[in-house]
C-alpha positions, 0 to 999 in steps of 0.5 A: 545867239546870246545877247550881252548888254555891254558896250563895245570899247571903241578904240581911242582916236576915232579915225579910220572907221569904215561904215558899210550898209548892206541891203541884199537884193534878189534878182528874179528873171523869166528870160524876158523880164527881170525883177528885183526883190528886197530880201529884208525890210531894212538895210544892215550896217557894218562897221570896220575898224581898220588897222591902227597902232595903239597901246597894248593895254587898249588893244587887250581891252578890246580883245578881252571884250571880244573873247568874253563874248565868244567872238562871233557867238554873242551879240552886244551894244556898239555906239556909232560915233558918226550916227550918234546912235547905239546898235545891237551888233556881233563880231563879223569875223572868226579871228582877230590879230595884231602885230607887235610894234614896240617894246620897253627895255624889259622886252614887254610889249608897249605898242601894237597894230591891231588888224581889222575888227568888223562888227555887223548889225544884228536884227532881233 
Protein backbone atom coordinates (compact mmCIF):
# COMPACT_ATOMS: atom_id res chain seq x y z
CA UNK A 1 0.00 0.00 0.00
CA UNK A 2 1.35 3.39 -0.98
CA UNK A 3 1.01 6.41 1.28
CA UNK A 4 0.00 9.75 -0.24
CA UNK A 5 0.65 12.78 1.99
CA UNK A 6 -2.63 14.55 1.20
CA UNK A 7 -5.58 15.44 3.39
CA UNK A 8 -9.03 13.92 2.80
CA UNK A 9 -11.52 16.67 1.84
CA UNK A 10 -13.97 16.39 4.77
CA UNK A 11 -17.54 17.11 3.70
CA UNK A 12 -18.85 20.52 4.70
CA UNK A 13 -21.53 20.78 7.38
CA UNK A 14 -19.99 18.50 9.97
CA UNK A 15 -22.93 16.39 11.02
CA UNK A 16 -23.50 12.69 10.84
CA UNK A 17 -19.88 11.57 11.30
CA UNK A 18 -19.91 8.17 13.01
CA UNK A 19 -16.74 7.14 14.82
CA UNK A 20 -16.03 3.52 15.73
CA UNK A 21 -13.19 2.02 17.73
CA UNK A 22 -12.16 -1.58 17.01
CA UNK A 23 -10.00 -3.57 19.39
CA UNK A 24 -10.01 -7.18 18.16
CA UNK A 25 -9.80 -9.80 20.87
CA UNK A 26 -9.09 -13.50 20.44
CA UNK A 27 -10.91 -15.88 22.81
CA UNK A 28 -8.97 -19.03 23.71
CA UNK A 29 -10.57 -21.83 25.71
CA UNK A 30 -9.43 -25.23 26.94
CA UNK A 31 -12.92 -26.37 27.90
CA UNK A 32 -12.77 -25.33 31.54
CA UNK A 33 -11.33 -21.84 31.40
CA UNK A 34 -11.33 -19.02 28.92
CA UNK A 35 -8.67 -16.44 28.10
CA UNK A 36 -8.96 -13.23 26.11
CA UNK A 37 -5.96 -11.96 24.17
CA UNK A 38 -5.65 -8.56 22.50
CA UNK A 39 -4.69 -9.04 18.85
CA UNK A 40 -3.08 -5.62 18.54
CA UNK A 41 -1.40 -3.05 20.78
CA UNK A 42 -3.84 -0.20 20.24
CA UNK A 43 -7.43 0.26 19.12
CA UNK A 44 -8.12 0.90 15.46
CA UNK A 45 -10.40 3.81 14.60
CA UNK A 46 -12.95 3.97 11.81
CA UNK A 47 -14.97 6.97 10.63
CA UNK A 48 -18.14 6.72 8.56
CA UNK A 49 -19.61 9.74 6.82
CA UNK A 50 -23.30 8.82 6.69
CA UNK A 51 -25.52 9.70 3.70
CA UNK A 52 -26.08 13.43 3.20
CA UNK A 53 -27.12 15.82 0.46
CA UNK A 54 -24.42 18.10 -0.94
CA UNK A 55 -23.63 19.99 -4.08
CA UNK A 56 -22.37 17.96 -7.01
CA UNK A 57 -19.12 19.97 -6.99
CA UNK A 58 -18.39 19.08 -3.33
CA UNK A 59 -19.25 15.43 -3.92
CA UNK A 60 -17.06 15.27 -7.04
CA UNK A 61 -14.12 16.65 -5.03
CA UNK A 62 -14.46 13.75 -2.58
CA UNK A 63 -14.93 11.14 -5.31
CA UNK A 64 -12.03 12.50 -7.38
CA UNK A 65 -9.80 12.40 -4.28
CA UNK A 66 -10.71 8.75 -3.57
CA UNK A 67 -10.35 7.69 -7.19
CA UNK A 68 -6.92 9.33 -7.40
CA UNK A 69 -5.93 7.25 -4.32
CA UNK A 70 -7.04 4.06 -6.14
CA UNK A 71 -9.96 3.60 -3.72
CA UNK A 72 -8.72 1.11 -1.07
CA UNK A 73 -5.19 0.81 -2.42
CA UNK A 74 -3.46 3.99 -1.20
CA UNK A 75 -3.58 5.55 2.26
CA UNK A 76 -3.78 9.27 3.06
CA UNK A 77 -4.32 11.75 5.91
CA UNK A 78 -7.63 12.42 7.65
CA UNK A 79 -8.47 15.16 10.19
CA UNK A 80 -10.91 13.98 12.87
CA UNK A 81 -13.05 16.98 13.88
CA UNK A 82 -14.00 15.35 17.20
CA UNK A 83 -10.50 14.44 18.39
CA UNK A 84 -8.83 17.42 16.67
CA UNK A 85 -6.09 15.10 15.41
CA UNK A 86 -4.70 13.79 12.13
CA UNK A 87 -4.76 10.09 11.28
CA UNK A 88 -3.27 7.91 8.57
CA UNK A 89 -6.27 6.17 6.89
CA UNK A 90 -7.52 4.39 3.79
CA UNK A 91 -10.95 3.84 2.28
CA UNK A 92 -12.66 0.87 3.96
CA UNK A 93 -15.02 -0.08 1.14
CA UNK A 94 -14.76 -1.16 -2.46
CA UNK A 95 -17.41 1.13 -3.95
CA UNK A 96 -18.81 4.64 -3.62
CA UNK A 97 -22.27 5.73 -4.70
CA UNK A 98 -24.57 8.71 -4.95
CA UNK A 99 -28.17 9.57 -5.83
CA UNK A 100 -28.97 12.56 -8.05
CA UNK A 101 -31.48 14.78 -6.23
CA UNK A 102 -31.81 18.07 -8.12
CA UNK A 103 -31.09 19.39 -11.59
CA UNK A 104 -30.93 22.88 -13.08
CA UNK A 105 -32.98 23.99 -16.12
CA UNK A 106 -30.26 22.66 -18.46
CA UNK A 107 -30.57 19.23 -16.82
CA UNK A 108 -27.18 19.44 -15.08
CA UNK A 109 -26.88 17.81 -11.66
CA UNK A 110 -26.83 20.35 -8.80
CA UNK A 111 -27.41 18.33 -5.64
CA UNK A 112 -26.61 14.70 -4.87
CA UNK A 113 -26.88 12.47 -1.84
CA UNK A 114 -23.68 10.59 -1.19
CA UNK A 115 -23.70 7.09 0.24
CA UNK A 116 -21.63 6.00 3.22
CA UNK A 117 -17.93 6.75 3.03
CA UNK A 118 -15.93 4.67 5.50
CA UNK A 119 -12.31 5.48 6.39
CA UNK A 120 -10.25 3.15 8.59
CA UNK A 121 -7.02 3.89 10.43
CA UNK A 122 -3.85 2.37 9.01
CA UNK A 123 -0.97 1.42 11.27
CA UNK A 124 2.47 2.01 9.82
